[in-house]
NUNULO-604744 format. One record per atom (N, C-alpha, C): residue number from 1; x, y negated, z negated; atom name. Coordinates in steps of 0.05 Angstrom, whole numbers, plus 5000, padded with zeros to 4 digits. Each point is the difference from the previous one (the first is absolute). Last residue first. Layout:
BEGIN
{atom NUM,{X,Y,Z},"CA"}
...
This chain:
BEGIN
{atom 179,{3035,8742,4767},"N"}
{atom 179,{5010,5034,4997},"CA"}
{atom 179,{4982,5020,4974},"C"}
{atom 178,{4959,4902,5036},"N"}
{atom 178,{5019,5009,4984},"CA"}
{atom 178,{5010,5031,5004},"C"}
{atom 177,{4950,4941,5087},"N"}
{atom 177,{4999,5012,4966},"CA"}
{atom 177,{5023,5014,4992},"C"}
{atom 176,{4950,4934,5083},"N"}
{atom 176,{5028,4998,4988},"CA"}
{atom 176,{4997,5021,4979},"C"}
{atom 175,{4927,5000,5088},"N"}
{atom 175,{5017,4987,4971},"CA"}
{atom 175,{5017,5009,4995},"C"}
{atom 174,{5014,5027,5098},"N"}
{atom 174,{4971,4993,4980},"CA"}
{atom 174,{5007,4986,4974},"C"}
{atom 173,{5070,5029,5062},"N"}
{atom 173,{4980,5016,5008},"CA"}
{atom 173,{4972,4993,4981},"C"}
{atom 172,{5088,4960,4998},"N"}
{atom 172,{4987,4991,5024},"CA"}
{atom 172,{4981,5022,5003},"C"}
{atom 171,{5061,4995,4928},"N"}
{atom 171,{5012,5021,5016},"CA"}
{atom 171,{4981,4991,5029},"C"}
{atom 170,{5041,4940,4907},"N"}
{atom 170,{4978,5011,5022},"CA"}
{atom 170,{5001,5014,5019},"C"}
{atom 169,{5056,5000,4893},"N"}
{atom 169,{4999,4989,5031},"CA"}
{atom 169,{4972,5002,5022},"C"}
{atom 168,{4997,4992,4891},"N"}
{atom 168,{5008,5017,5014},"CA"}
{atom 168,{5000,4989,5035},"C"}
{atom 167,{4996,4959,4898},"N"}
{atom 167,{4992,4998,5023},"CA"}
{atom 167,{5006,5014,5014},"C"}
{atom 166,{4978,4981,4897},"N"}
{atom 166,{5014,5018,5020},"CA"}
{atom 166,{4994,4992,5028},"C"}
{atom 165,{5007,4947,4892},"N"}
{atom 165,{4986,5013,5022},"CA"}
{atom 165,{5019,5018,5021},"C"}
{atom 164,{5004,4966,4885},"N"}
{atom 164,{5009,5006,5021},"CA"}
{atom 164,{4988,5014,5031},"C"}
{atom 163,{4984,4983,4891},"N"}
{atom 163,{4985,5005,5028},"CA"}
{atom 163,{5013,4990,5022},"C"}
{atom 162,{5037,5013,4906},"N"}
{atom 162,{4999,4978,5013},"CA"}
{atom 162,{4977,4993,5031},"C"}
{atom 161,{5026,5089,4957},"N"}
{atom 161,{4984,4978,4975},"CA"}
{atom 161,{4997,4973,5012},"C"}
{atom 160,{5038,5061,5056},"N"}
{atom 160,{4975,5003,4997},"CA"}
{atom 160,{4987,4989,4980},"C"}
{atom 159,{5091,5004,5014},"N"}
{atom 159,{4985,4982,5021},"CA"}
{atom 159,{4972,5001,5002},"C"}
{atom 158,{5054,5036,4928},"N"}
{atom 158,{5005,4966,5004},"CA"}
{atom 158,{4979,5002,5024},"C"}
{atom 157,{5018,5083,4997},"N"}
{atom 157,{4968,4989,4984},"CA"}
{atom 157,{5007,4976,4990},"C"}
{atom 156,{5065,5034,5063},"N"}
{atom 156,{4972,5008,5005},"CA"}
{atom 156,{4984,4991,4984},"C"}
{atom 155,{5088,4994,4970},"N"}
{atom 155,{4995,4980,5020},"CA"}
{atom 155,{4974,5003,5004},"C"}
{atom 154,{5015,5044,4913},"N"}
{atom 154,{5011,4995,5025},"CA"}
{atom 154,{4987,4985,5019},"C"}
{atom 153,{5022,5015,4889},"N"}
{atom 153,{4977,4975,5025},"CA"}
{atom 153,{5014,5011,5023},"C"}
{atom 152,{5046,5047,4945},"N"}
{atom 152,{4985,4999,4982},"CA"}
{atom 152,{4966,4982,5014},"C"}
{atom 151,{5093,4997,5032},"N"}
{atom 151,{4991,5027,5002},"CA"}
{atom 151,{4972,5005,4988},"C"}
{atom 150,{5048,4914,5002},"N"}
{atom 150,{4983,5009,5026},"CA"}
{atom 150,{4995,5032,4996},"C"}
{atom 149,{5036,4960,4917},"N"}
{atom 149,{4971,4990,4999},"CA"}
{atom 149,{4993,5007,5039},"C"}
{atom 148,{5083,5030,4975},"N"}
{atom 148,{4978,5024,4985},"CA"}
{atom 148,{4976,4979,5007},"C"}
{atom 147,{5071,4964,5036},"N"}
{atom 147,{4990,5022,5014},"CA"}
{atom 147,{4977,5016,4982},"C"}
{atom 146,{5037,4925,4965},"N"}
{atom 146,{4979,4984,5023},"CA"}
{atom 146,{4994,5030,5015},"C"}
{atom 145,{5053,5009,4927},"N"}
{atom 145,{4976,4993,4989},"CA"}
{atom 145,{4987,4992,5023},"C"}
{atom 144,{5089,5017,5023},"N"}
{atom 144,{4989,5016,4983},"CA"}
{atom 144,{4973,5001,4995},"C"}
{atom 143,{5045,4929,5020},"N"}
{atom 143,{4999,5013,5028},"CA"}
{atom 143,{4984,5029,4987},"C"}
{atom 142,{5037,4952,4934},"N"}
{atom 142,{4971,4986,5015},"CA"}
{atom 142,{4996,5008,5021},"C"}
{atom 141,{5082,5024,4959},"N"}
{atom 141,{4969,5006,4977},"CA"}
{atom 141,{4979,4990,5013},"C"}
{atom 140,{5091,5003,5028},"N"}
{atom 140,{4984,5008,5019},"CA"}
{atom 140,{4975,5003,4986},"C"}
{atom 139,{5088,5024,4950},"N"}
{atom 139,{4993,4983,5028},"CA"}
{atom 139,{4975,5001,5004},"C"}
{atom 138,{5065,5016,4902},"N"}
{atom 138,{4976,4998,5023},"CA"}
{atom 138,{5001,4989,5016},"C"}
{atom 137,{5094,5033,4981},"N"}
{atom 137,{4982,4985,4985},"CA"}
{atom 137,{4972,4999,5017},"C"}
{atom 136,{5084,5071,5010},"N"}
{atom 136,{5001,4969,4988},"CA"}
{atom 136,{4975,4994,4992},"C"}
{atom 135,{5010,5087,5030},"N"}
{atom 135,{5024,4992,4997},"CA"}
{atom 135,{5002,4977,4990},"C"}
{atom 134,{4913,5035,5010},"N"}
{atom 134,{5011,5022,4978},"CA"}
{atom 134,{5033,4984,4995},"C"}
{atom 133,{4941,4951,5061},"N"}
{atom 133,{4989,5000,4975},"CA"}
{atom 133,{5021,5018,4982},"C"}
{atom 132,{5012,5018,5089},"N"}
{atom 132,{5014,4976,5001},"CA"}
{atom 132,{4989,4994,4967},"C"}
{atom 131,{4958,5069,5030},"N"}
{atom 131,{5025,5010,4993},"CA"}
{atom 131,{5019,4972,4998},"C"}
{atom 130,{4904,4994,5019},"N"}
{atom 130,{5008,5010,4976},"CA"}
{atom 130,{5022,5006,4996},"C"}
{atom 129,{4995,4962,5084},"N"}
{atom 129,{4994,4975,4979},"CA"}
{atom 129,{5002,5020,4979},"C"}
{atom 128,{5006,5055,5067},"N"}
{atom 128,{5021,4974,4999},"CA"}
{atom 128,{4996,4986,4980},"C"}
{atom 127,{4927,5055,5019},"N"}
{atom 127,{5022,5012,4987},"CA"}
{atom 127,{5026,4984,5001},"C"}
{atom 126,{4923,4967,5039},"N"}
{atom 126,{4997,5000,4974},"CA"}
{atom 126,{5024,5020,4989},"C"}
{atom 125,{4985,4978,5098},"N"}
{atom 125,{5011,4977,4978},"CA"}
{atom 125,{5006,5011,4971},"C"}
{atom 124,{4933,5028,5066},"N"}
{atom 124,{5024,5011,5006},"CA"}
{atom 124,{5028,4987,4983},"C"}
{atom 123,{4907,4982,4981},"N"}
{atom 123,{5006,5028,4995},"CA"}
{atom 123,{5027,5016,5017},"C"}
{atom 122,{4965,4906,5000},"N"}
{atom 122,{5012,5002,4975},"CA"}
{atom 122,{4998,5035,4999},"C"}
{atom 121,{4982,4960,5077},"N"}
{atom 121,{5024,4993,4994},"CA"}
{atom 121,{5014,5006,4975},"C"}
{atom 120,{4905,5019,5030},"N"}
{atom 120,{5023,5018,5012},"CA"}
{atom 120,{5027,4989,4996},"C"}
{atom 119,{4926,4958,4958},"N"}
{atom 119,{5005,5021,4991},"CA"}
{atom 119,{5018,5015,5016},"C"}
{atom 118,{4986,4916,5029},"N"}
{atom 118,{5009,4999,4973},"CA"}
{atom 118,{5002,5026,4979},"C"}
{atom 117,{4959,4989,5094},"N"}
{atom 117,{5031,5007,5000},"CA"}
{atom 117,{5017,4986,4970},"C"}
{atom 116,{4904,5012,5013},"N"}
{atom 116,{5010,5021,5005},"CA"}
{atom 116,{5027,5003,4998},"C"}
{atom 115,{4958,4914,4978},"N"}
{atom 115,{4990,5033,4983},"CA"}
{atom 115,{5022,5018,5007},"C"}
{atom 114,{4988,4903,5029},"N"}
{atom 114,{5021,5017,5000},"CA"}
{atom 114,{5000,5029,4991},"C"}
{atom 113,{4927,4925,5013},"N"}
{atom 113,{5019,4997,5015},"CA"}
{atom 113,{5023,5025,5008},"C"}
{atom 112,{4932,5005,4932},"N"}
{atom 112,{4985,4998,5024},"CA"}
{atom 112,{5019,4993,5020},"C"}
{atom 111,{5027,4994,4915},"N"}
{atom 111,{5001,5027,5006},"CA"}
{atom 111,{4981,4996,5030},"C"}
{atom 110,{5016,4919,4970},"N"}
{atom 110,{5030,5011,5005},"CA"}
{atom 110,{5000,5031,5009},"C"}
{atom 109,{4918,4948,4972},"N"}
{atom 109,{5013,4985,5024},"CA"}
{atom 109,{5026,5021,5010},"C"}
{atom 108,{4951,5016,4918},"N"}
{atom 108,{4994,5008,5019},"CA"}
{atom 108,{5009,4996,5030},"C"}
{atom 107,{5035,4968,4927},"N"}
{atom 107,{5006,5026,4993},"CA"}
{atom 107,{4990,5009,5027},"C"}
{atom 106,{5020,4898,4991},"N"}
{atom 106,{4978,5015,4987},"CA"}
{atom 106,{5004,5028,5003},"C"}
{atom 105,{5070,4927,4967},"N"}
{atom 105,{4991,5006,5029},"CA"}
{atom 105,{4982,5026,4997},"C"}
{atom 104,{5032,4955,4922},"N"}
{atom 104,{5010,4979,5017},"CA"}
{atom 104,{4987,5007,5026},"C"}
{atom 103,{5002,5065,4918},"N"}
{atom 103,{4979,4975,5012},"CA"}
{atom 103,{5002,4985,5016},"C"}
{atom 102,{5063,5055,4961},"N"}
{atom 102,{4992,4988,4983},"CA"}
{atom 102,{4979,4976,5003},"C"}
{atom 101,{5025,5086,5048},"N"}
{atom 101,{5008,5005,4975},"CA"}
{atom 101,{4984,4974,4981},"C"}
{atom 100,{5017,4986,5094},"N"}
{atom 100,{4981,5019,4991},"CA"}
{atom 100,{4993,5005,4970},"C"}
{atom 99,{5080,4959,5032},"N"}
{atom 99,{4978,4986,5007},"CA"}
{atom 99,{4972,5017,4988},"C"}
{atom 98,{5080,5052,4997},"N"}
{atom 98,{4997,4977,4977},"CA"}
{atom 98,{4975,4974,5005},"C"}
{atom 97,{5016,5071,5075},"N"}
{atom 97,{4994,5008,4974},"CA"}
{atom 97,{4994,4981,4972},"C"}
{atom 96,{5038,4976,5080},"N"}
{atom 96,{4975,4996,5009},"CA"}
{atom 96,{4983,5018,4970},"C"}
{atom 95,{5098,4999,5000},"N"}
{atom 95,{4987,4977,4994},"CA"}
{atom 95,{4976,4993,5009},"C"}
{atom 94,{5037,5093,5015},"N"}
{atom 94,{5002,4985,4968},"CA"}
{atom 94,{4988,4982,4996},"C"}
{atom 93,{5005,5019,5086},"N"}
{atom 93,{4979,5014,4990},"CA"}
{atom 93,{4998,4993,4964},"C"}
{atom 92,{5072,4966,5053},"N"}
{atom 92,{4980,4993,5025},"CA"}
{atom 92,{4982,5008,4976},"C"}
{atom 91,{5072,5044,4981},"N"}
{atom 91,{5000,4976,4984},"CA"}
{atom 91,{4981,4978,5013},"C"}
{atom 90,{5013,5082,5034},"N"}
{atom 90,{4988,5012,4974},"CA"}
{atom 90,{5004,4970,4992},"C"}
{atom 89,{5028,5003,5089},"N"}
{atom 89,{4973,5007,4996},"CA"}
{atom 89,{4985,5001,4972},"C"}
{atom 88,{5089,4974,5025},"N"}
{atom 88,{4981,4979,5020},"CA"}
{atom 88,{4982,5014,4986},"C"}
{atom 87,{5064,5049,4974},"N"}
{atom 87,{4996,4972,4974},"CA"}
{atom 87,{4974,4979,5018},"C"}
{atom 86,{5029,5092,5047},"N"}
{atom 86,{4984,4997,4972},"CA"}
{atom 86,{4997,4975,4989},"C"}
{atom 85,{5054,4997,5073},"N"}
{atom 85,{4976,5000,5013},"CA"}
{atom 85,{4979,5010,4971},"C"}
{atom 84,{5092,4993,4990},"N"}
{atom 84,{4985,4970,5004},"CA"}
{atom 84,{4966,5003,5013},"C"}
{atom 83,{5060,5076,4975},"N"}
{atom 83,{4997,4980,4966},"CA"}
{atom 83,{4983,4980,5021},"C"}
{atom 82,{5032,5056,5068},"N"}
{atom 82,{4976,5005,4984},"CA"}
{atom 82,{4988,4987,4976},"C"}
{atom 81,{5079,4977,5043},"N"}
{atom 81,{4971,4997,5027},"CA"}
{atom 81,{4978,5011,4974},"C"}
{atom 80,{5092,4995,4957},"N"}
{atom 80,{4988,4976,5009},"CA"}
{atom 80,{4971,5008,5021},"C"}
{atom 79,{5029,5079,4941},"N"}
{atom 79,{5016,4987,5017},"CA"}
{atom 79,{4979,4977,5008},"C"}
{atom 78,{4990,5042,4902},"N"}
{atom 78,{4994,5003,5022},"CA"}
{atom 78,{5018,4993,5025},"C"}
{atom 77,{4982,4983,4902},"N"}
{atom 77,{5024,5010,5010},"CA"}
{atom 77,{5003,5014,5030},"C"}
{atom 76,{4921,4966,4951},"N"}
{atom 76,{5017,4973,4999},"CA"}
{atom 76,{5027,5014,5008},"C"}
{atom 75,{4914,5052,4984},"N"}
{atom 75,{5014,4996,5030},"CA"}
{atom 75,{5019,4975,4998},"C"}
{atom 74,{4999,5096,4945},"N"}
{atom 74,{4982,4977,5000},"CA"}
{atom 74,{5002,4990,5024},"C"}
{atom 73,{5040,5073,4991},"N"}
{atom 73,{5016,4979,4992},"CA"}
{atom 73,{4986,4986,4992},"C"}
{atom 72,{4968,5073,5033},"N"}
{atom 72,{5008,5011,4973},"CA"}
{atom 72,{5012,4977,4993},"C"}
{atom 71,{4946,5012,5084},"N"}
{atom 71,{4990,4983,4973},"CA"}
{atom 71,{5021,4991,4983},"C"}
{atom 70,{5023,5033,5101},"N"}
{atom 70,{4999,5011,4974},"CA"}
{atom 70,{4987,4978,4983},"C"}
{atom 69,{5006,4994,5109},"N"}
{atom 69,{5014,4990,4971},"CA"}
{atom 69,{4987,5010,4982},"C"}
{atom 68,{4975,5003,5092},"N"}
{atom 68,{5028,5003,5003},"CA"}
{atom 68,{5014,4992,4971},"C"}
{atom 67,{4913,5028,5018},"N"}
{atom 67,{5013,5020,5019},"CA"}
{atom 67,{5031,4991,4996},"C"}
{atom 66,{4925,4944,4967},"N"}
{atom 66,{5002,5028,4978},"CA"}
{atom 66,{5022,5020,5017},"C"}
{atom 65,{4988,4922,5037},"N"}
{atom 65,{5007,4986,4980},"CA"}
{atom 65,{5011,5028,4979},"C"}
{atom 64,{4954,4984,5094},"N"}
{atom 64,{5022,5008,4998},"CA"}
{atom 64,{5012,4994,4970},"C"}
{atom 63,{4908,4983,5027},"N"}
{atom 63,{5010,5027,5018},"CA"}
{atom 63,{5030,5003,5001},"C"}
{atom 62,{4945,4930,4945},"N"}
{atom 62,{4982,5020,5011},"CA"}
{atom 62,{5011,5027,5016},"C"}
{atom 61,{5061,4918,4975},"N"}
{atom 61,{4983,5017,4978},"CA"}
{atom 61,{4979,5022,5002},"C"}
{atom 60,{5024,4943,5070},"N"}
{atom 60,{5021,5019,4988},"CA"}
{atom 60,{5005,5014,4978},"C"}
{atom 59,{4933,4941,5039},"N"}
{atom 59,{5002,5019,5011},"CA"}
{atom 59,{5021,5016,4991},"C"}
{atom 58,{4983,4921,4966},"N"}
{atom 58,{4979,5024,4988},"CA"}
{atom 58,{5009,5026,5019},"C"}
{atom 57,{5052,4929,5009},"N"}
{atom 57,{5003,5005,4981},"CA"}
{atom 57,{4980,5022,4987},"C"}
{atom 56,{4990,4949,5080},"N"}
{atom 56,{5020,5026,5001},"CA"}
{atom 56,{5008,5004,4972},"C"}
{atom 55,{4940,4939,5005},"N"}
{atom 55,{4990,5024,5018},"CA"}
{atom 55,{5016,5022,4997},"C"}
{atom 54,{5028,4914,4968},"N"}
{atom 54,{4991,5014,4980},"CA"}
{atom 54,{4986,5018,5012},"C"}
{atom 53,{5047,4953,5049},"N"}
{atom 53,{5007,5008,4989},"CA"}
{atom 53,{4995,5018,4979},"C"}
{atom 52,{4950,4942,5059},"N"}
{atom 52,{5014,5029,5011},"CA"}
{atom 52,{5017,5021,4985},"C"}
{atom 51,{4920,4932,4962},"N"}
{atom 51,{5022,4995,5020},"CA"}
{atom 51,{5009,5024,5003},"C"}
{atom 50,{4917,4992,4953},"N"}
{atom 50,{4996,5004,5032},"CA"}
{atom 50,{5033,4990,5014},"C"}
{atom 49,{4977,4996,4904},"N"}
{atom 49,{4997,5028,5007},"CA"}
{atom 49,{4999,5007,5030},"C"}
{atom 48,{5008,4908,4961},"N"}
{atom 48,{5023,5021,4988},"CA"}
{atom 48,{4997,5022,5017},"C"}
{atom 47,{4936,4941,5006},"N"}
{atom 47,{5023,4987,5011},"CA"}
{atom 47,{5013,5024,5001},"C"}
{atom 46,{4931,5010,4944},"N"}
{atom 46,{4990,5005,5020},"CA"}
{atom 46,{5030,4999,5022},"C"}
{atom 45,{5004,4964,4913},"N"}
{atom 45,{5004,5020,5000},"CA"}
{atom 45,{4988,5012,5029},"C"}
{atom 44,{4994,4911,4996},"N"}
{atom 44,{5031,5004,4998},"CA"}
{atom 44,{5000,5040,4992},"C"}
{atom 43,{4922,4962,4992},"N"}
{atom 43,{5006,4999,5028},"CA"}
{atom 43,{5031,5010,5005},"C"}
{atom 42,{4965,4995,4915},"N"}
{atom 42,{4984,5008,5015},"CA"}
{atom 42,{5011,5009,5031},"C"}
{atom 41,{5026,4928,4943},"N"}
{atom 41,{5010,5027,4992},"CA"}
{atom 41,{4985,5022,5021},"C"}
{atom 40,{4970,4909,5002},"N"}
{atom 40,{5027,5001,5014},"CA"}
{atom 40,{5006,5030,4995},"C"}
{atom 39,{4913,4990,4961},"N"}
{atom 39,{4999,5005,5029},"CA"}
{atom 39,{5040,5001,5005},"C"}
{atom 38,{4967,4980,4917},"N"}
{atom 38,{5003,5028,5003},"CA"}
{atom 38,{5011,5000,5029},"C"}
{atom 37,{4963,4921,4966},"N"}
{atom 37,{5028,5006,4983},"CA"}
{atom 37,{5008,5022,5019},"C"}
{atom 36,{4911,4975,5011},"N"}
{atom 36,{5018,4989,5021},"CA"}
{atom 36,{5030,5007,4992},"C"}
{atom 35,{4933,5044,4950},"N"}
{atom 35,{4999,5007,5025},"CA"}
{atom 35,{5024,4985,5022},"C"}
{atom 34,{4974,4962,4911},"N"}
{atom 34,{5019,5026,4996},"CA"}
{atom 34,{5007,5017,5027},"C"}
{atom 33,{4931,4923,5006},"N"}
{atom 33,{5034,4994,4986},"CA"}
{atom 33,{5018,5022,5003},"C"}
{atom 32,{4911,5019,5013},"N"}
{atom 32,{5005,4996,5025},"CA"}
{atom 32,{5030,4984,4997},"C"}
{atom 31,{4950,5034,4931},"N"}
{atom 31,{5014,5022,5004},"CA"}
{atom 31,{5005,4991,5028},"C"}
{atom 30,{4969,4922,4946},"N"}
{atom 30,{5022,5025,4987},"CA"}
{atom 30,{5010,5021,5018},"C"}
{atom 29,{4923,4954,5021},"N"}
{atom 29,{5023,4987,5003},"CA"}
{atom 29,{5024,5009,4988},"C"}
{atom 28,{4916,5042,4986},"N"}
{atom 28,{5009,5001,5032},"CA"}
{atom 28,{5025,4983,5002},"C"}
{atom 27,{4969,4995,4916},"N"}
{atom 27,{5010,5029,5001},"CA"}
{atom 27,{5007,5003,5032},"C"}
{atom 26,{4960,4920,4974},"N"}
{atom 26,{5021,5001,4993},"CA"}
{atom 26,{5016,5025,4998},"C"}
{atom 25,{4910,4992,5033},"N"}
{atom 25,{5006,4987,5014},"CA"}
{atom 25,{5037,4995,4990},"C"}
{atom 24,{4937,5041,4947},"N"}
{atom 24,{5002,5023,5022},"CA"}
{atom 24,{5016,4988,5014},"C"}
{atom 23,{4977,4943,4927},"N"}
{atom 23,{5021,5027,4997},"CA"}
{atom 23,{5004,5015,5024},"C"}
{atom 22,{4936,4925,5001},"N"}
{atom 22,{5028,4990,4999},"CA"}
{atom 22,{5021,5028,4999},"C"}
{atom 21,{4912,5026,5001},"N"}
{atom 21,{5010,4992,5029},"CA"}
{atom 21,{5030,4984,4997},"C"}
{atom 20,{4955,5015,4914},"N"}
{atom 20,{5003,5027,5018},"CA"}
{atom 20,{5008,4995,5029},"C"}
{atom 19,{4979,4922,4951},"N"}
{atom 19,{5021,5016,4981},"CA"}
{atom 19,{5008,5027,5026},"C"}
{atom 18,{4922,4956,5019},"N"}
{atom 18,{5016,4984,5006},"CA"}
{atom 18,{5029,5016,4990},"C"}
{atom 17,{4917,5034,4969},"N"}
{atom 17,{5009,5002,5032},"CA"}
{atom 17,{5024,4984,5015},"C"}
{atom 16,{4978,4983,4905},"N"}
{atom 16,{5003,5026,5011},"CA"}
{atom 16,{5008,5012,5020},"C"}
{atom 15,{4957,4910,4984},"N"}
{atom 15,{5033,5003,4989},"CA"}
{atom 15,{5008,5027,5002},"C"}
{atom 14,{4910,4993,5025},"N"}
{atom 14,{5017,4989,5024},"CA"}
{atom 14,{5033,5001,4983},"C"}
{atom 13,{4939,5034,4936},"N"}
{atom 13,{5000,5016,5026},"CA"}
{atom 13,{5021,4986,5029},"C"}
{atom 12,{4971,4946,4926},"N"}
{atom 12,{5026,5027,4990},"CA"}
{atom 12,{4999,5015,5017},"C"}
{atom 11,{4936,4931,5017},"N"}
{atom 11,{5029,4987,4994},"CA"}
{atom 11,{5019,5019,4996},"C"}
{atom 10,{4907,5023,4996},"N"}
{atom 10,{5014,5001,5027},"CA"}
{atom 10,{5021,4987,5008},"C"}
{atom 9,{4969,5004,4906},"N"}
{atom 9,{5000,5029,5017},"CA"}
{atom 9,{5014,5000,5029},"C"}
{atom 8,{4975,4922,4959},"N"}
{atom 8,{5021,5005,4991},"CA"}
{atom 8,{5010,5030,5009},"C"}
{atom 7,{4913,4958,5030},"N"}
{atom 7,{5023,4998,5011},"CA"}
{atom 7,{5027,5005,4980},"C"}
{atom 6,{4924,5031,4964},"N"}
{atom 6,{5006,5017,5020},"CA"}
{atom 6,{5015,4981,5024},"C"}
{atom 5,{4977,4960,4915},"N"}
{atom 5,{5022,5029,4997},"CA"}
{atom 5,{4997,5015,5028},"C"}
{atom 4,{4961,4923,4995},"N"}
{atom 4,{5025,4992,4997},"CA"}
{atom 4,{5009,5031,4997},"C"}
{atom 3,{4912,4995,5009},"N"}
{atom 3,{5017,4994,5030},"CA"}
{atom 3,{5028,4993,4988},"C"}
{atom 2,{4933,5075,4941},"N"}
{atom 2,{5008,4973,5004},"CA"}
{atom 2,{5015,4990,5027},"C"}
{atom 1,{4940,5096,4972},"N"}
{atom 1,{5036,4985,5006},"CA"}
{atom 1,{4998,4970,5003},"C"}
């Protein structure tokens, strides 16, 4: 092999390495840019679920809705208090479902954070929503999709898949061990 051929091959290898590095850096920058665009949305989602009114709506739906109101007329004809709580929760999860279905927000983040609540709220609200669909128009399709995703991929499985660690409380009797 001649010296010029060896130098040409070396030049090609260096160029390929530079190209590979450039592609990797560009992909990383794209991910960072996408994450920075989504961050305000995620922060707003977290903020909403910490609002006292949201917690009250969850509590009402969990403990009182089924005992106080039949699902026979859907949800839009319920008294203002019940309707307000239902709309607060179902529209929130419907909007989150839109973000997940369209790939704006990572499903793992949403299910890892809200999975149990999504499923429990859907299970209570589904009869009201299905009846409303029969009476009027399709409603809460994205909420239903999000609930189906959360049922298929439980919160605990998400936590395991991302490697969430456990840190049991120290009892003071010796080395800390996991239960």
